[in-house]
Backbone and ligand atoms as CSV (ligand in chain L), in Angstrom:
chain,resi,resn,atom,element,x,y,z
A,1,MET,N,N,20.695,52.233,-19.048
A,1,MET,CA,C,20.025,51.333,-19.958
A,1,MET,C,C,20.611,49.917,-19.857
A,2,ILE,N,N,21.927,49.884,-20.057
A,2,ILE,CA,C,22.618,48.592,-19.999
A,2,ILE,C,C,22.496,47.998,-18.569
A,3,LYS,N,N,22.573,48.880,-17.600
A,3,LYS,CA,C,22.477,48.437,-16.192
A,3,LYS,C,C,21.151,47.741,-15.933
A,4,VAL,N,N,20.075,48.390,-16.424
A,4,VAL,CA,C,18.754,47.816,-16.254
A,4,VAL,C,C,18.664,46.442,-16.853
A,5,ARG,N,N,19.232,46.371,-18.056
A,5,ARG,CA,C,19.186,45.034,-18.753
A,5,ARG,C,C,19.907,43.962,-17.943
A,6,LYS,N,N,21.054,44.345,-17.420
A,6,LYS,CA,C,21.810,43.363,-16.600
A,6,LYS,C,C,20.969,42.839,-15.445
A,7,THR,N,N,20.308,43.746,-14.741
A,7,THR,CA,C,19.484,43.347,-13.599
A,7,THR,C,C,18.389,42.379,-14.083
A,8,THR,N,N,17.811,42.724,-15.215
A,8,THR,CA,C,16.757,41.844,-15.747
A,8,THR,C,C,17.299,40.447,-15.986
A,9,VAL,N,N,18.500,40.382,-16.587
A,9,VAL,CA,C,19.087,39.087,-16.858
A,9,VAL,C,C,19.328,38.312,-15.560
A,10,ILE,N,N,19.888,39.033,-14.540
A,10,ILE,CA,C,20.156,38.360,-13.277
A,10,ILE,C,C,18.838,37.795,-12.694
A,11,HIS,N,N,17.813,38.603,-12.734
A,11,HIS,CA,C,16.523,38.114,-12.234
A,11,HIS,C,C,16.040,36.918,-12.975
A,12,ALA,N,N,16.229,36.952,-14.270
A,12,ALA,CA,C,15.724,35.818,-15.085
A,12,ALA,C,C,16.524,34.603,-14.718
A,13,VAL,N,N,17.830,34.700,-14.536
A,13,VAL,CA,C,18.635,33.536,-14.153
A,13,VAL,C,C,18.223,33.022,-12.783
A,14,ALA,N,N,17.999,33.963,-11.853
A,14,ALA,CA,C,17.594,33.536,-10.509
A,14,ALA,C,C,16.270,32.831,-10.550
A,15,ALA,N,N,15.347,33.316,-11.346
A,15,ALA,CA,C,14.029,32.667,-11.434
A,15,ALA,C,C,14.195,31.268,-12.041
A,16,ALA,N,N,15.025,31.156,-13.036
A,16,ALA,CA,C,15.241,29.834,-13.663
A,16,ALA,C,C,15.802,28.865,-12.647
A,17,GLY,N,N,16.732,29.388,-11.799
A,17,GLY,CA,C,17.305,28.539,-10.775
A,17,GLY,C,C,16.240,28.015,-9.811
A,18,VAL,N,N,15.329,28.856,-9.440
A,18,VAL,CA,C,14.227,28.471,-8.531
A,18,VAL,C,C,13.399,27.363,-9.161
A,19,VAL,N,N,13.077,27.578,-10.477
A,19,VAL,CA,C,12.254,26.566,-11.161
A,19,VAL,C,C,12.985,25.234,-11.202
A,20,LEU,N,N,14.317,25.313,-11.486
A,20,LEU,CA,C,15.091,24.062,-11.576
A,20,LEU,C,C,15.059,23.360,-10.227
A,21,LEU,N,N,15.286,24.125,-9.159
A,21,LEU,CA,C,15.288,23.517,-7.813
A,21,LEU,C,C,13.951,22.857,-7.557
A,22,ALA,N,N,12.862,23.561,-7.878
A,22,ALA,CA,C,11.506,23.046,-7.639
A,22,ALA,C,C,11.345,21.731,-8.408
A,23,GLY,N,N,11.888,21.685,-9.649
A,23,GLY,CA,C,11.761,20.535,-10.494
A,23,GLY,C,C,12.487,19.361,-9.873
A,24,CYS,N,N,13.555,19.608,-9.164
A,24,CYS,CA,C,14.381,18.545,-8.636
A,24,CYS,C,C,13.764,17.934,-7.358
A,25,SER,N,N,13.034,18.739,-6.612
A,25,SER,CA,C,12.505,18.232,-5.346
A,25,SER,C,C,11.456,17.165,-5.630
A,26,LYS,N,N,11.396,16.171,-4.783
A,26,LYS,CA,C,10.543,15.003,-5.004
A,26,LYS,C,C,9.060,15.358,-4.751
A,27,GLU,N,N,8.211,14.462,-5.164
A,27,GLU,CA,C,6.765,14.594,-4.928
A,27,GLU,C,C,6.639,14.743,-3.385
A,28,PRO,N,N,5.485,15.297,-2.956
A,28,PRO,CA,C,5.313,15.404,-1.492
A,28,PRO,C,C,5.543,14.006,-0.854
A,29,GLU,N,N,6.323,13.977,0.140
A,29,GLU,CA,C,6.704,12.735,0.822
A,29,GLU,C,C,5.480,11.938,1.213
A,30,GLU,N,N,5.480,10.677,0.853
A,30,GLU,CA,C,4.346,9.810,1.180
A,30,GLU,C,C,4.425,9.426,2.666
A,31,GLN,N,N,3.286,9.481,3.347
A,31,GLN,CA,C,3.228,9.130,4.739
A,31,GLN,C,C,3.631,7.691,4.945
A,32,PRO,N,N,4.584,7.343,5.803
A,32,PRO,CA,C,4.864,5.919,6.053
A,32,PRO,C,C,3.681,5.227,6.705
A,33,VAL,N,N,3.353,4.068,6.229
A,33,VAL,CA,C,2.250,3.284,6.792
A,33,VAL,C,C,2.820,2.366,7.874
A,34,SER,N,N,2.110,2.267,8.984
A,34,SER,CA,C,2.521,1.401,10.088
A,34,SER,C,C,1.737,0.101,10.009
A,35,PHE,N,N,2.494,-1.021,10.132
A,35,PHE,CA,C,1.801,-2.297,10.104
A,35,PHE,C,C,0.864,-2.427,11.303
A,36,SER,N,N,1.390,-2.155,12.478
A,36,SER,CA,C,0.541,-2.384,13.702
A,36,SER,C,C,-0.602,-1.389,13.835
A,37,LYS,N,N,-0.343,-0.082,13.442
A,37,LYS,CA,C,-1.354,0.917,13.692
A,37,LYS,C,C,-2.335,1.045,12.523
A,38,ASP,N,N,-1.875,0.815,11.280
A,38,ASP,CA,C,-2.756,1.023,10.115
A,38,ASP,C,C,-3.255,-0.242,9.468
A,39,VAL,N,N,-2.360,-1.235,9.266
A,39,VAL,CA,C,-2.707,-2.435,8.504
A,39,VAL,C,C,-3.482,-3.396,9.338
A,40,MET,N,N,-2.985,-3.691,10.545
A,40,MET,CA,C,-3.586,-4.713,11.400
A,40,MET,C,C,-5.068,-4.445,11.692
A,41,PRO,N,N,-5.424,-3.198,12.002
A,41,PRO,CA,C,-6.843,-2.923,12.306
A,41,PRO,C,C,-7.764,-3.245,11.108
A,42,VAL,N,N,-7.281,-3.007,9.884
A,42,VAL,CA,C,-8.114,-3.306,8.726
A,42,VAL,C,C,-8.304,-4.803,8.579
A,43,LEU,N,N,-7.238,-5.562,8.739
A,43,LEU,CA,C,-7.335,-6.993,8.626
A,43,LEU,C,C,-8.188,-7.573,9.782
A,44,GLN,N,N,-8.042,-6.956,10.967
A,44,GLN,CA,C,-8.824,-7.488,12.081
A,44,GLN,C,C,-10.308,-7.254,11.872
A,45,GLU,N,N,-10.622,-6.146,11.242
A,45,GLU,CA,C,-12.048,-5.869,11.011
A,45,GLU,C,C,-12.657,-6.745,9.909
A,46,HIS,N,N,-11.879,-7.004,8.864
A,46,HIS,CA,C,-12.486,-7.675,7.696
A,46,HIS,C,C,-12.082,-9.126,7.496
A,47,CYS,N,N,-10.980,-9.529,8.070
A,47,CYS,CA,C,-10.458,-10.849,7.713
A,47,CYS,C,C,-10.215,-11.822,8.838
A,48,SER,N,N,-9.830,-11.280,10.029
A,48,SER,CA,C,-9.296,-12.177,11.060
A,48,SER,C,C,-10.314,-13.205,11.535
A,49,GLU,N,N,-11.596,-12.860,11.547
A,49,GLU,CA,C,-12.517,-13.820,12.098
A,49,GLU,C,C,-12.468,-15.160,11.333
A,50,CYS,N,N,-12.131,-15.192,10.075
A,50,CYS,CA,C,-11.980,-16.424,9.313
A,50,CYS,C,C,-10.550,-16.856,9.192
A,51,HIS,N,N,-9.618,-15.867,9.172
A,51,HIS,CA,C,-8.218,-16.179,8.944
A,51,HIS,C,C,-7.403,-16.134,10.217
A,52,LEU,N,N,-7.863,-16.836,11.270
A,52,LEU,CA,C,-7.008,-17.034,12.417
A,52,LEU,C,C,-6.979,-18.521,12.631
A,53,PRO,N,N,-5.966,-19.023,13.401
A,53,PRO,CA,C,-5.812,-20.464,13.521
A,53,PRO,C,C,-7.140,-21.120,13.886
A,54,GLY,N,N,-7.579,-22.100,13.081
A,54,GLY,CA,C,-8.833,-22.798,13.292
A,54,GLY,C,C,-10.003,-22.146,12.614
A,55,GLY,N,N,-9.877,-20.952,12.107
A,55,GLY,CA,C,-10.975,-20.269,11.463
A,55,GLY,C,C,-11.239,-20.842,10.042
A,56,GLU,N,N,-12.438,-20.603,9.547
A,56,GLU,CA,C,-12.868,-21.134,8.258
A,56,GLU,C,C,-11.874,-20.903,7.092
A,57,GLY,N,N,-11.376,-19.671,7.019
A,57,GLY,CA,C,-10.451,-19.326,5.925
A,57,GLY,C,C,-9.068,-19.931,6.151
A,58,GLU,N,N,-8.654,-19.949,7.402
A,58,GLU,CA,C,-7.318,-20.523,7.713
A,58,GLU,C,C,-7.323,-22.051,7.446
A,59,VAL,N,N,-8.414,-22.716,7.814
A,59,VAL,CA,C,-8.466,-24.143,7.595
A,59,VAL,C,C,-8.464,-24.437,6.110
A,60,ALA,N,N,-9.219,-23.635,5.321
A,60,ALA,CA,C,-9.381,-23.903,3.895
A,60,ALA,C,C,-8.088,-23.549,3.116
A,61,SER,N,N,-7.398,-22.464,3.481
A,61,SER,CA,C,-6.324,-21.989,2.677
A,61,SER,C,C,-4.945,-22.017,3.385
A,62,GLY,N,N,-4.968,-22.227,4.688
A,62,GLY,CA,C,-3.718,-22.192,5.429
A,62,GLY,C,C,-3.284,-20.766,5.793
A,63,LEU,N,N,-4.105,-19.799,5.439
A,63,LEU,CA,C,-3.722,-18.397,5.633
A,63,LEU,C,C,-4.188,-17.828,6.987
A,64,ASP,N,N,-3.195,-17.480,7.827
A,64,ASP,CA,C,-3.499,-16.889,9.133
A,64,ASP,C,C,-3.151,-15.424,9.068
A,65,LEU,N,N,-4.187,-14.570,9.070
A,65,LEU,CA,C,-3.979,-13.118,8.928
A,65,LEU,C,C,-3.981,-12.416,10.317
A,66,SER,N,N,-3.780,-13.188,11.389
A,66,SER,CA,C,-3.837,-12.588,12.686
A,66,SER,C,C,-2.478,-12.156,13.208
A,67,SER,N,N,-1.417,-12.412,12.448
A,67,SER,CA,C,-0.063,-11.943,12.871
A,67,SER,C,C,0.750,-11.588,11.644
A,68,TYR,N,N,1.781,-10.818,11.884
A,68,TYR,CA,C,2.693,-10.444,10.794
A,68,TYR,C,C,3.304,-11.706,10.171
A,69,GLU,N,N,3.756,-12.641,10.983
A,69,GLU,CA,C,4.391,-13.817,10.492
A,69,GLU,C,C,3.425,-14.623,9.584
A,70,GLY,N,N,2.172,-14.681,10.025
A,70,GLY,CA,C,1.158,-15.432,9.261
A,70,GLY,C,C,0.926,-14.798,7.938
A,71,ILE,N,N,0.831,-13.446,7.933
A,71,ILE,CA,C,0.566,-12.725,6.679
A,71,ILE,C,C,1.728,-12.967,5.710
A,72,MET,N,N,2.957,-12.880,6.217
A,72,MET,CA,C,4.104,-13.015,5.317
A,72,MET,C,C,4.272,-14.503,4.853
A,73,LYS,N,N,3.853,-15.436,5.661
A,73,LYS,CA,C,3.948,-16.842,5.273
A,73,LYS,C,C,2.969,-17.115,4.139
A,74,GLY,N,N,1.777,-16.590,4.182
A,74,GLY,CA,C,0.829,-16.753,3.105
A,74,GLY,C,C,-0.035,-18.011,3.221
A,75,THR,N,N,-0.506,-18.522,2.103
A,75,THR,CA,C,-1.359,-19.705,2.086
A,75,THR,C,C,-0.487,-20.957,1.917
A,76,LYS,N,N,-1.186,-22.091,1.927
A,76,LYS,CA,C,-0.406,-23.308,1.693
A,76,LYS,C,C,0.195,-23.368,0.282
A,77,PHE,N,N,-0.307,-22.455,-0.607
A,77,PHE,CA,C,0.272,-22.388,-1.983
A,77,PHE,C,C,1.373,-21.356,-2.053
A,78,GLY,N,N,1.573,-20.526,-1.076
A,78,GLY,CA,C,2.658,-19.571,-1.155
A,78,GLY,C,C,2.288,-18.220,-0.675
A,79,ALA,N,N,3.218,-17.259,-0.903
A,79,ALA,CA,C,3.122,-15.916,-0.358
A,79,ALA,C,C,1.966,-15.163,-1.030
A,80,ILE,N,N,1.322,-14.260,-0.242
A,80,ILE,CA,C,0.305,-13.416,-0.777
A,80,ILE,C,C,0.734,-11.930,-0.796
A,81,VAL,N,N,1.904,-11.717,-0.236
A,81,VAL,CA,C,2.474,-10.380,-0.196
A,81,VAL,C,C,3.868,-10.386,-0.922
A,82,ARG,N,N,4.014,-9.529,-1.900
A,82,ARG,CA,C,5.304,-9.384,-2.503
A,82,ARG,C,C,5.844,-8.001,-2.150
A,83,PRO,N,N,6.717,-7.893,-1.157
A,83,PRO,CA,C,7.157,-6.602,-0.649
A,83,PRO,C,C,7.625,-5.694,-1.802
A,84,GLY,N,N,7.097,-4.474,-1.850
A,84,GLY,CA,C,7.449,-3.515,-2.861
A,84,GLY,C,C,6.608,-3.541,-4.081
A,85,ASP,N,N,5.704,-4.535,-4.193
A,85,ASP,CA,C,4.920,-4.685,-5.402
A,85,ASP,C,C,3.452,-5.091,-5.127
A,86,SER,N,N,2.636,-4.109,-4.775
A,86,SER,CA,C,1.234,-4.435,-4.423
A,86,SER,C,C,0.456,-4.898,-5.680
A,87,THR,N,N,0.889,-4.449,-6.862
A,87,THR,CA,C,0.147,-4.800,-8.060
A,87,THR,C,C,0.093,-6.308,-8.277
A,88,SER,N,N,1.169,-6.984,-7.960
A,88,SER,CA,C,1.166,-8.443,-8.158
A,88,SER,C,C,1.010,-9.220,-6.851
A,89,SER,N,N,0.698,-8.510,-5.784
A,89,SER,CA,C,0.453,-9.246,-4.505
A,89,SER,C,C,-0.946,-9.776,-4.458
A,90,THR,N,N,-1.076,-11.085,-4.191
A,90,THR,CA,C,-2.404,-11.733,-4.197
A,90,THR,C,C,-3.373,-11.028,-3.254
A,91,ILE,N,N,-2.882,-10.603,-2.065
A,91,ILE,CA,C,-3.813,-9.957,-1.133
A,91,ILE,C,C,-4.457,-8.722,-1.745
A,92,SER,N,N,-3.673,-7.916,-2.416
A,92,SER,CA,C,-4.230,-6.710,-3.040
A,92,SER,C,C,-5.120,-7.037,-4.192
A,93,ILE,N,N,-4.750,-8.021,-4.982
A,93,ILE,CA,C,-5.574,-8.440,-6.135
A,93,ILE,C,C,-6.981,-8.835,-5.622
A,94,LEU,N,N,-7.037,-9.568,-4.504
A,94,LEU,CA,C,-8.295,-10.051,-3.998
A,94,LEU,C,C,-9.114,-8.946,-3.340
A,95,ILE,N,N,-8.496,-8.080,-2.517
A,95,ILE,CA,C,-9.319,-7.084,-1.808
A,95,ILE,C,C,-9.645,-5.913,-2.723
A,96,GLU,N,N,-8.889,-5.699,-3.785
A,96,GLU,CA,C,-9.242,-4.607,-4.717
A,96,GLU,C,C,-10.227,-5.063,-5.783
A,97,GLY,N,N,-10.665,-6.326,-5.687
A,97,GLY,CA,C,-11.659,-6.795,-6.656
A,97,GLY,C,C,-11.097,-7.063,-8.047
A,98,ARG,N,N,-9.764,-7.372,-8.113
A,98,ARG,CA,C,-9.165,-7.577,-9.429
A,98,ARG,C,C,-9.236,-9.016,-9.860
A,99,ALA,N,N,-9.720,-9.918,-8.967
A,99,ALA,CA,C,-9.809,-11.337,-9.310
A,99,ALA,C,C,-11.272,-11.641,-9.710
A,100,ASP,N,N,-11.462,-12.912,-10.002
A,100,ASP,CA,C,-12.854,-13.372,-10.279
A,100,ASP,C,C,-13.701,-13.125,-9.050
A,101,PRO,N,N,-14.934,-12.586,-9.230
A,101,PRO,CA,C,-15.757,-12.317,-8.063
A,101,PRO,C,C,-15.904,-13.493,-7.100
A,102,SER,N,N,-15.815,-14.707,-7.566
A,102,SER,CA,C,-15.985,-15.851,-6.717
A,102,SER,C,C,-14.861,-16.035,-5.714
A,103,ILE,N,N,-13.689,-15.449,-6.007
A,103,ILE,CA,C,-12.563,-15.627,-5.056
A,103,ILE,C,C,-12.135,-14.322,-4.402
A,104,ASN,N,N,-12.807,-13.163,-4.780
A,104,ASN,CA,C,-12.444,-11.960,-4.078
A,104,ASN,C,C,-12.651,-12.070,-2.598
A,105,MET,N,N,-11.890,-11.260,-1.807
A,105,MET,CA,C,-11.987,-11.310,-0.386
A,105,MET,C,C,-12.434,-9.903,0.119
A,106,PRO,N,N,-13.163,-9.781,1.214
A,106,PRO,CA,C,-13.599,-10.892,2.079
A,106,PRO,C,C,-14.549,-11.869,1.345
A,107,HIS,N,N,-14.668,-13.047,1.894
A,107,HIS,CA,C,-15.447,-14.149,1.333
A,107,HIS,C,C,-16.951,-13.845,1.461
A,108,GLY,N,N,-17.707,-14.498,0.600
A,108,GLY,CA,C,-19.161,-14.518,0.739
A,108,GLY,C,C,-19.787,-13.146,0.509
A,109,ASP,N,N,-20.818,-12.868,1.292
A,109,ASP,CA,C,-21.580,-11.634,1.038
A,109,ASP,C,C,-21.103,-10.484,1.914
A,110,ARG,N,N,-19.827,-10.596,2.418
A,110,ARG,CA,C,-19.282,-9.461,3.189
A,110,ARG,C,C,-19.043,-8.248,2.276
A,111,PRO,N,N,-19.240,-7.046,2.862
A,111,PRO,CA,C,-18.958,-5.860,2.049
A,111,PRO,C,C,-17.480,-5.789,1.682
A,112,PRO,N,N,-17.160,-5.246,0.530
A,112,PRO,CA,C,-15.740,-5.126,0.164
A,112,PRO,C,C,-15.097,-4.028,1.002
A,113,LEU,N,N,-13.765,-4.028,1.021
A,113,LEU,CA,C,-13.038,-2.961,1.756
A,113,LEU,C,C,-13.209,-1.638,1.025
A,114,SER,N,N,-13.122,-0.556,1.767
A,114,SER,CA,C,-13.218,0.786,1.192
A,114,SER,C,C,-11.912,1.068,0.400
A,115,LYS,N,N,-11.955,2.058,-0.468
A,115,LYS,CA,C,-10.775,2.411,-1.230
A,115,LYS,C,C,-9.656,2.819,-0.279
A,116,GLU,N,N,-9.993,3.548,0.768
A,116,GLU,CA,C,-8.986,3.972,1.765
A,116,GLU,C,C,-8.303,2.755,2.389
A,117,GLU,N,N,-9.093,1.742,2.682
A,117,GLU,CA,C,-8.553,0.547,3.328
A,117,GLU,C,C,-7.656,-0.261,2.386
A,118,THR,N,N,-8.067,-0.411,1.113
A,118,THR,CA,C,-7.209,-1.135,0.165
A,118,THR,C,C,-5.956,-0.344,-0.101
A,119,GLU,N,N,-6.045,1.003,-0.051
A,119,GLU,CA,C,-4.839,1.823,-0.289
A,119,GLU,C,C,-3.850,1.713,0.866
A,120,ILE,N,N,-4.343,1.569,2.061
A,120,ILE,CA,C,-3.458,1.361,3.195
A,120,ILE,C,C,-2.621,0.104,3.004
A,121,ILE,N,N,-3.279,-0.972,2.603
A,121,ILE,CA,C,-2.594,-2.218,2.400
A,121,ILE,C,C,-1.583,-2.083,1.223
A,122,ALA,N,N,-2.053,-1.456,0.146
A,122,ALA,CA,C,-1.174,-1.335,-1.032
A,122,ALA,C,C,0.068,-0.477,-0.694
A,123,LYS,N,N,-0.129,0.592,0.032
A,123,LYS,CA,C,1.001,1.462,0.423
A,123,LYS,C,C,1.980,0.706,1.280
A,124,TRP,N,N,1.424,-0.019,2.252
A,124,TRP,CA,C,2.258,-0.797,3.168
A,124,TRP,C,C,3.125,-1.773,2.380
A,125,ILE,N,N,2.530,-2.464,1.437
A,125,ILE,CA,C,3.315,-3.434,0.609
A,125,ILE,C,C,4.350,-2.669,-0.213
A,126,ASN,N,N,3.972,-1.569,-0.814
A,126,ASN,CA,C,4.892,-0.826,-1.686
A,126,ASN,C,C,6.030,-0.211,-0.890
A,127,GLN,N,N,5.798,0.046,0.419
A,127,GLN,CA,C,6.845,0.579,1.241
A,127,GLN,C,C,7.681,-0.559,1.857
A,128,GLY,N,N,7.523,-1.782,1.396
A,128,GLY,CA,C,8.375,-2.851,1.820
A,128,GLY,C,C,7.798,-3.883,2.739
A,129,ALA,N,N,6.480,-3.739,3.063
A,129,ALA,CA,C,5.754,-4.687,3.907
A,129,ALA,C,C,6.553,-4.951,5.207
A,130,LYS,N,N,6.866,-3.887,5.889
A,130,LYS,CA,C,7.700,-4.024,7.121
A,130,LYS,C,C,6.835,-4.307,8.351
A,131,ASN,N,N,7.469,-4.905,9.317
A,131,ASN,CA,C,6.791,-5.145,10.571
A,131,ASN,C,C,7.032,-3.925,11.492
A,132,ASN,N,N,6.396,-2.808,11.092
A,132,ASN,CA,C,6.678,-1.547,11.824
A,132,ASN,C,C,5.483,-1.086,12.609
L,1,HEC,C1,C,-16.179,-15.354,5.979
L,1,HEC,C2,C,-14.892,-15.871,6.085
L,1,HEC,C3,C,-13.711,-15.166,5.383
L,1,HEC,C4,C,-13.363,-13.832,5.498
L,1,HEC,C5,C,-14.090,-12.736,6.325
L,1,HEC,C6,C,-12.192,-13.666,4.745
L,1,HEC,N1,N,-11.822,-14.864,4.126
L,1,HEC,FE1,FE,-10.200,-15.143,2.933
L,1,HEC,N2,N,-10.754,-17.087,2.663
L,1,HEC,C7,C,-11.863,-17.695,3.251
L,1,HEC,C8,C,-11.968,-19.079,2.730
L,1,HEC,C9,C,-13.039,-20.073,3.145
L,1,HEC,C10,C,-10.858,-19.253,1.876
L,1,HEC,C11,C,-10.459,-20.504,1.066
L,1,HEC,C12,C,-11.391,-20.741,-0.142
L,1,HEC,C13,C,-11.244,-19.726,-1.222
L,1,HEC,O1,O,-10.097,-19.445,-1.654
L,1,HEC,O2,O,-12.262,-19.178,-1.667
L,1,HEC,C14,C,-10.114,-18.009,1.825
L,1,HEC,C15,C,-8.996,-17.777,1.110
L,1,HEC,C16,C,-8.250,-16.637,1.092
L,1,HEC,C17,C,-7.013,-16.413,0.397
L,1,HEC,C18,C,-6.348,-17.412,-0.523
L,1,HEC,C19,C,-6.895,-17.320,-1.935
L,1,HEC,C20,C,-6.134,-18.161,-2.921
L,1,HEC,O3,O,-6.513,-18.089,-4.098
L,1,HEC,O4,O,-5.219,-18.899,-2.530
L,1,HEC,C21,C,-6.603,-15.161,0.658
L,1,HEC,C22,C,-5.311,-14.484,0.106
L,1,HEC,C23,C,-7.577,-14.531,1.525
L,1,HEC,N3,N,-8.542,-15.462,1.808
L,1,HEC,C24,C,-7.469,-13.302,2.015
L,1,HEC,C25,C,-8.461,-12.678,2.792
L,1,HEC,C26,C,-8.416,-11.304,3.236
L,1,HEC,C27,C,-7.289,-10.349,2.875
L,1,HEC,C28,C,-9.513,-11.068,3.929
L,1,HEC,C29,C,-9.979,-9.754,4.521
L,1,HEC,C30,C,-10.043,-8.628,3.644
L,1,HEC,C31,C,-10.294,-12.293,3.969
L,1,HEC,N4,N,-9.608,-13.263,3.289
L,1,HEC,C32,C,-11.506,-12.451,4.624
L,1,HEC,C33,C,-12.731,-17.117,4.136
L,1,HEC,C34,C,-12.739,-15.776,4.526
């Protein structure tokens, strides 16, 4: 009788240990986003035709989105990427439609980016906006 109870207690302790370990492990690891493989293709499709040197958007705002250096430099008014913080990064505010419709990007009657595309940019910024 006592023996049975002891085993039960040991099992209970072991089970609790497993639960604790599971609780400690992190959320499923987020896939690292690559600047060259994931971010650049999105910008090339939606932004680069206006935001490359001499393009309509680059001339108007000073923003060259055709290179990592250009993206990190931002507009003539300042940075559009705050590494680690997509919520307050101008680029995410504009492409996620969080700004006034008149200044959201892409400009004019272009279709907005898909949720997947804006999430790639947001993740890349939140992971430190690296040139990877
Ligand atoms: C059809 C041309 C065009 C396309 C495509 C375009 N832009 Fe622009 N962009 C402009 C123009 C023109 C301006 C300057 C006038 C303005 O702010 O509305 C500008 C300004 C900006 C600014 C500065 C806004 C500010 O308030 O300082 C950012 C940031 C920007 N664009 C990002 C993007 C991103 C990101 C994309 C792609 C998702 C994109 N643009 C696509 C034309 C374009």
